[in-house]
C-alpha positions in Angstrom: 0.0 0.0 0.0 1.0 3.6 -0.3 2.4 5.6 2.7 -0.2 6.0 5.4 -0.4 8.7 8.1 0.0 6.9 11.4 0.0 8.0 15.0 1.4 5.8 17.8 0.3 6.7 21.3 3.0 5.6 23.8 6.7 5.4 23.3 7.5 2.5 25.6 9.0 -0.7 24.5 6.1 -1.7 22.1 5.2 1.8 21.0 8.7 2.9 20.0 9.4 -0.3 18.2 6.1 -0.1 16.4 6.6 3.5 15.4 10.2 3.2 14.2 9.5 0.0 12.3 6.4 1.4 10.5 8.4 4.4 9.5 11.0 2.1 8.1 8.3 0.5 6.0 7.6 3.9 4.4 4.7 5.3 6.5 4.7 8.8 8.0 4.6 8.1 11.8 4.0 10.5 14.7 4.8 9.0 18.1 3.1 10.6 21.1 4.0 10.6 24.8 3.0 12.6 27.8 6.6 12.8 29.1 8.1 16.0 27.7 11.7 15.1 28.6 11.3 11.8 26.9 9.9 13.3 23.7 12.8 15.7 23.6 15.3 12.9 24.0 13.7 10.8 21.3 13.4 13.9 19.0 17.2 14.2 19.4 17.7 10.5 18.5 18.5 9.4 22.1 16.9 6.0 22.9 16.9 4.8 26.5 15.6 1.2 25.7 18.3 -1.4 25.1 17.1 -3.1 21.9 19.4 -4.1 19.0 18.7 -2.0 15.9 16.0 0.3 17.5 18.2 3.4 18.0 19.4 3.1 14.4 15.8 2.9 13.1 14.8 5.9 15.1 17.8 8.0 13.8 17.0 6.9 10.2 13.3 7.8 10.6 14.2 11.2 12.0 16.7 11.9 9.3 14.3 11.0 6.4 11.4 12.8 8.0 9.1 9.8 8.3 9.3 9.7 12.1 8.5 12.4 14.6 7.8 12.7 18.3 5.3 15.1 20.0 3.6 15.7 23.3 -0.2 15.3 23.4 -2.4 12.9 21.4 -5.4 15.1 20.8 -3.8 17.4 18.2 -1.6 14.7 16.8 -4.5 12.4 15.7 -6.4 15.0 13.7 -4.9 14.0 10.4 -4.3 10.3 11.1 -5.5 7.4 9.0 -4.6 4.9 11.8 -3.9 5.4 15.5 -2.1 2.7 17.4 -2.7 2.5 21.2 0.6 1.3 22.7 0.1 2.4 26.3 0.8 0.3 29.4 -1.8 -2.3 30.6 -0.1 -3.5 33.8 -1.5 -6.0 36.3 -4.1 -4.2 38.3 -5.8 -5.0 41.6 -6.7 -8.7 41.9 -4.7 -9.6 38.8 -6.9 -8.2 36.1 -5.4 -6.0 33.4 -5.4 -2.3 34.3 -7.0 -0.5 31.3 -7.0 3.0 32.7 -4.3 4.3 30.3 -6.3 2.8 27.3 -9.5 4.4 28.5 -7.8 7.7 29.2 -6.4 8.0 25.7 -9.7 6.9 24.1 -11.6 9.5 26.0 -9.0 12.2 25.0 -9.0 11.5 21.2 -12.4 9.8 20.5 -14.3 12.9 19.3 -11.5 14.3 17.1 -10.5 11.2 15.2 -11.0 11.7 11.5 -13.9 9.8 9.9 -12.6 6.4 8.8 -9.5 6.5 11.0 -8.8 3.0 12.4 -8.3 3.0 16.2 -5.9 0.1 16.7 -5.1 -1.7 20.0 -1.5 -2.9 20.0 -1.3 -3.1 23.8 -2.2 -6.5 25.3 -5.9 -6.1 26.4 -8.5 -8.5 27.6 -11.1 -10.0 25.3 -13.9 -7.5 24.9 -11.7 -4.4 25.0 -12.3 -3.5 21.3 -16.0 -3.6 21.9 -15.6 -1.5 25.0 -13.5 1.1 23.2 -16.1 1.2 20.3 -18.7 2.0 22.9 -16.6 4.7 24.5 -15.9 6.4 21.1 -19.5 6.1 20.2 -18.9 6.6 16.5 -19.8 4.2 13.7 -17.3 6.0 11.4 -14.3 5.0 13.5 -13.5 1.3 13.4 -11.7 -0.4 16.3 -9.1 -3.0 15.4 -7.1 -5.4 17.5 -3.6 -5.9 16.3 -1.6 -7.7 19.1 2.2 -7.5 19.2 4.4 -10.6 19.5 7.7 -8.9 20.2 10.4 -10.5 22.2 12.7 -8.2 24.2 16.2 -8.4 22.7 14.9 -9.2 19.2 11.9 -6.8 18.9 13.0 -5.1 15.7 13.7 -8.5 14.1 10.4 -9.8 15.2 8.5 -6.8 13.9 10.1 -6.9 10.5 10.2 -10.7 10.2 7.1 -11.9 12.0 5.8 -15.4 12.3 2.3 -14.0 11.6 0.3 -10.8 11.7 -3.0 -10.9 13.6 -5.7 -8.3 13.0 -9.3 -8.5 14.2 -12.3 -6.2 14.0 -16.0 -6.2 13.5 -15.1 -4.3 10.3 -13.4 -6.7 7.9 -12.3 -3.8 5.7 -10.6 -2.0 8.6 -8.9 -5.2 9.6 -7.7 -5.8 6.1 -6.4 -2.2 5.9 -4.3 -2.6 9.1 -2.9 -5.9 7.7 -1.8 -4.0 4.6 0.2 -1.5 6.7 2.8 -4.2 7.0 3.5 -4.1 3.3 5.5 -6.9 1.8 6.6 -8.6 5.0 6.7 -12.3 4.3 4.2 -13.5 6.9 0.7 -14.9 6.9 -2.0 -12.4 7.9 -4.7 -13.8 10.2 -7.9 -11.7 9.9 -10.3 -12.5 12.6 -13.1 -10.9 14.7 -11.9 -8.6 17.5 -12.5 -11.1 20.4 -10.5 -13.8 18.7 -7.6 -11.5 17.9 -7.5 -10.3 21.5 -7.5 -13.9 22.8 -4.7 -14.9 20.4 -2.1 -12.9 22.4 -3.1 -14.2 25.8 -3.4 -17.8 24.5 0.1 -17.6 22.9 1.9 -16.0 26.0 0.2 -18.3 28.5 1.1 -21.3 26.4 4.7 -20.2 26.7 4.4 -19.8 30.4 2.9 -23.3 30.7 5.9 -24.7 28.7 8.4 -23.0 30.9 6.7 -24.1 34.1 6.6 -27.6 32.7 10.3 -27.8 31.9 11.2 -26.4 35.3 9.1 -29.2 36.8 10.8 -31.8 34.7 14.2 -30.3 35.8 13.2 -30.9 39.4 12.4 -34.5 38.6 15.8 -34.8 36.9 17.5 -33.7 40.1 15.5 -36.2 42.2 15.9 -39.1 39.7 19.5 -38.6 38.7 18.7 -37.6 35.1 20.1 -34.7 33.0 17.6 -32.0 31.8 19.9 -31.1 28.9 19.6 -34.6 27.5 15.9 -34.9 28.3 15.1 -31.6 26.5 17.3 -32.6 23.6 15.4 -35.8 23.2 12.1 -33.9 23.4 13.1 -31.1 21.1 13.6 -33.4 18.1 9.8 -34.0 18.2 8.4 -31.3 15.8 5.1 -31.3 17.7 7.1 -30.0 20.8 10.1 -28.1 19.3 13.2 -26.8 21.1 12.1 -23.3 22.1 11.1 -22.5 25.7 12.6 -25.8 27.0 15.4 -24.2 29.0 15.0 -24.4 32.8 15.8 -21.4 34.9 14.9 -19.4 38.0 11.3 -18.9 36.8 9.7 -16.8 34.1 9.1 -13.1 34.4 9.4 -9.9 32.4 6.8 -7.4 31.3 4.4 -9.8 29.7 4.1 -13.4 31.1 3.3 -12.5 34.7 0.6 -10.0 33.9 -0.9 -11.9 31.0 -1.2 -15.2 32.8 -2.9 -13.4 35.7 -5.2 -11.5 33.4 -6.3 -14.6 31.5 -7.1 -16.3 34.8 -9.3 -13.3 35.6 -10.9 -13.4 32.2 -11.7 -17.1 32.6 -13.2 -16.4 36.0 -15.5 -13.7 34.5 -17.1 -16.4 32.4 -17.2 -18.9 35.3 -14.3 -21.1 34.1 -11.7 -22.4 36.5 -8.5 -22.3 34.4 -6.7 -24.8 36.8 -3.9 -25.6 34.3 -2.9 -22.0 34.1 -3.1 -21.3 37.8 -0.9 -24.4 38.4 1.7 -23.0 36.0 1.7 -19.7 38.0 2.0 -21.6 41.3 4.9 -23.7 39.8 6.7 -20.6 38.8 6.6 -19.3 42.4 7.7 -22.7 43.6 10.7 -22.7 41.2 12.0 -19.5 42.7 11.7 -21.0 46.1 13.6 -24.1 44.9 16.4 -21.8 43.6 16.6 -20.0 47.0 16.8 -23.4 48.7 19.6 -24.5 46.4 21.6 -21.3 47.2 20.9 -21.8 50.9 22.2 -25.3 50.7 25.4 -24.1 49.1 25.8 -21.7 52.1 25.6 -24.6 54.5 21.8 -24.4 55.1 21.5 -20.8 56.3 21.5 -17.5 54.5 21.8 -15.2 57.5 25.0 -13.3 57.1 25.9 -15.2 53.9 27.7 -13.2 51.2 26.1 -13.8 47.8 27.6 -12.6 44.5 24.9 -12.3 41.9 25.6 -12.3 38.1 22.6 -10.9 36.2 19.6 -8.8 37.3 17.6 -8.2 34.0 14.8 -10.6 33.4 16.6 -11.9 30.3 19.9 -11.3 28.5 19.9 -8.6 25.9 17.7 -6.2 27.7 17.9 -3.7 30.7 14.3 -4.5 31.7 13.9 -5.3 35.4 10.1 -5.7 35.3 9.1 -8.9 37.2 12.7 -10.1 36.8 13.1 -13.6 38.4 16.7 -12.5 39.2 15.4 -9.7 41.3 12.7 -11.9 42.9 15.3 -14.5 43.9 17.7 -11.8 45.1 15.0 -10.1 47.2 14.2 -13.4 49.0 17.9 -14.0 49.6 18.2 -10.5 51.1 15.0 -11.0 53.2 16.6 -14.1 54.7 19.7 -12.2 55.8 22.1 -12.6 52.9 24.3 -9.7 51.8 23.9 -9.3 48.0 26.5 -7.8 45.6 25.3 -7.9 42.1 26.4 -7.1 38.5 24.5 -6.8 35.3 26.1 -5.4 32.1 22.9 -3.4 31.3 21.8 -2.4 34.8 23.3 0.4 36.9 23.0 0.9 40.7 20.1 2.1 42.8 18.4 -1.2 43.6 17.2 -1.5 47.2 18.5 -4.4 49.3 21.8 -5.0 47.4 25.0 -3.4 46.2 25.2 -3.1 42.4 28.7 -2.9 41.1 30.1 -2.1 37.6 32.7 -4.9 37.5 31.6 -8.6 37.4 34.7 -9.6 39.4 33.6 -7.4 42.4 30.7 -9.7 43.0 33.2 -12.5 43.9 35.1 -10.6 46.6 34.7 -12.7 49.8 31.6 -14.3 48.4 30.4 -17.5 49.9 28.5 -18.4 46.7 28.3 -16.9 43.2 25.0 -17.2 41.5 24.2 -16.8 37.8 20.6 -15.5 37.5 20.6 -14.0 33.9 22.0 -15.7 30.9 24.4 -13.1 29.6 26.8 -14.8 27.3 29.7 -12.7 28.6 29.6 -14.6 31.9 31.0 -17.6 30.1 34.1 -15.7 29.2 35.0 -14.5 32.7 38.3 -15.4 34.3 36.8 -18.0 36.7 40.2 -18.7 38.2 40.3 -15.0 39.3 36.8 -15.4 40.6 37.8 -18.5 42.6 40.7 -16.6 44.1 38.5 -13.8 45.2 35.8 -15.9 46.8 35.6 -17.1 50.4 33.6 -20.1 49.4 33.8 -22.4 46.4 30.3 -22.9 45.1 28.8 -21.6 41.8 25.0 -21.9 41.4 24.2 -21.6 37.7 20.4 -21.2 37.6 20.5 -20.8 33.8 22.8 -23.8 33.0 24.9 -21.2 31.1 28.4 -22.2 32.1 30.5 -25.1 31.1 30.9 -27.1 34.4 34.3 -28.3 33.3 35.5 -24.7 33.2 34.2 -24.1 36.7 35.8 -27.3 38.0 39.2 -26.4 36.4 39.0 -23.1 38.3 38.8 -25.1 41.5 35.1 -24.4 42.2 32.0 -26.6 42.5 29.2 -26.1 40.0 25.5 -26.9 40.3 22.9 -26.1 37.8 19.1 -26.8 37.4 18.1 -30.3 36.6 21.7 -31.4 36.0 24.2 -33.5 38.0 26.3 -31.5 40.4 30.0 -31.1 39.6 32.1 -31.2 42.8 35.2 -29.0 43.1 38.7 -30.1 42.3 40.6 -27.5 44.3 43.8 -28.8 45.7 44.3 -27.8 49.4 47.1 -25.4 50.1 49.3 -26.2 53.1 
């Protein structure tokens, strides 16, 4: 299709990626935010979000004039052909999605949207939100379209420009088809659905991933109790095309900006129609139990008690490749360790200081100084290349707890340390006593 006039409301992780990528596809995009300082930074090409390729797309869009940033949605939408709502929908009271930001923007712009302009929900919203927005706008000439995002932090630009699928849903088939055409020649199937089905796709997909992660963490626990190796078990599973290899890595639990709130929201949606989604609630409970098991594993490495233990933590972000701390399992585990009396020194290549309950340092080797245990909580590849002999020399104890199964146990053993992962046999230390 030819270039369209697009407004993206919200310049967070989803909004900024959406705006920059749509501009790269040739559309004229105005991104809106309420934060004046943030708009000024973005207008100068300064991107705070750590996301490969995003800053380059923003700079390119600014340079060619296809991308701009402004404060205030009401004036920005007056000439728009499509308006994407990319505002936060965090977990609200009781676990339901908090739609106040969506409702606020809708109330602000509803009466000034041009006739025929598509109002598009990109934020993750419960089933029925499109219908709710349509009622709030109260205009038959403004179609509401659901166009959920499937962006992974760390690969968001790649995911947007090379998607597995594009999902659009609306009670107006023409409006849904138009939104699908905004993606131009991207080689991906376009699923055109009703609004409710499109809204449910996002929750169904994310919650399935949460189920898969909780399942593999449960299998890892069985491996530890039965003397099996989770790496070999998941390798054998992964060859089955019905199962696949993705999301079969055990760890300290799942987190981030999506899975915790989306699982909770879908449970609440199910409750609203009198369905007890026991499978999903069990996955949530298993995720909490996994974090408790990790804490117990670390406590065991400290001789059974965490009071006064010095713990060196490698990794704070919820996953490698991002500086996002939202619902990070690394922070959750560290918080419990601190509450039980441990002294935490932490390092993350993308996170600076200022986190309560711990000392955050800018050198990974500082976490090892006098540490009883060093714990890997985020899967940054650079941790594999640390000088583990130097870490061993700096430590008071000799245990490494690798909650991501990131490190080569032989490397840790050669440094004179012990290694224990998740669902794998423990590797005892080889340090030679010094007399």
